[in-house]
C-alpha positions in Angstrom: 94.7 116.2 95.8 95.4 114.8 99.2 98.9 115.3 100.8 100.9 112.1 101.5 100.3 112.7 105.2 96.6 112.9 104.8 96.7 109.7 102.8 98.7 108.0 105.6 96.3 109.2 108.3 93.2 108.0 106.3 94.9 104.7 105.8 95.7 104.3 109.5 92.2 105.1 110.7 90.7 102.8 108.1 93.0 100.0 109.1 92.2 100.5 112.8 88.5 100.1 112.1 89.2 97.0 110.0 91.5 95.6 112.6 88.9 95.7 115.3 86.2 94.2 113.0 88.5 91.4 111.7 89.6 90.6 115.2 85.9 90.1 116.2 85.2 88.1 113.1 88.3 86.0 113.5 87.6 85.4 117.2 84.1 84.3 116.3 85.4 81.8 113.7 88.3 80.4 115.6 87.0 80.8 119.2 90.3 82.6 120.1 90.8 86.3 120.4 94.6 85.8 120.0 94.1 83.8 116.7 91.5 86.3 115.5 93.9 89.1 116.3 96.7 87.4 114.4 94.6 87.0 111.3 93.5 90.6 111.6 97.1 91.9 111.9 98.2 90.0 108.8 95.2 91.5 106.9 95.8 95.0 108.3 99.5 95.0 107.3 98.8 94.1 103.7 95.6 96.2 103.5 97.4 99.3 104.8 100.0 99.2 102.0 97.4 98.3 99.3 95.1 101.1 100.4 97.8 103.8 100.5 99.1 102.7 97.0 95.5 102.6 95.7 94.8 106.2 97.0 98.0 107.6 95.5 97.4 106.0 92.2 93.8 107.3 92.0 95.1 110.8 93.0 96.9 110.8 89.7 93.9 109.9 87.6 91.9 112.9 86.3 88.9 110.8 85.1 85.7 111.7 86.9 86.9 114.9 88.5 85.3 118.3 88.1 87.1 121.6 87.9 
């Protein structure tokens, strides 16, 4: 099982990647990097919390594990 710190670092790196991609997508849709970045930040904030909670929940479920 991952430590809480490892879960946090995984969450942060995942969100950094998502933030960059969503900024590009948002900028492409809106024509504005600032607006695209705002959309990306809102998504990153909620996604960070959801991902961390999801990881911690699945860490408690034994189904599908070996050993």
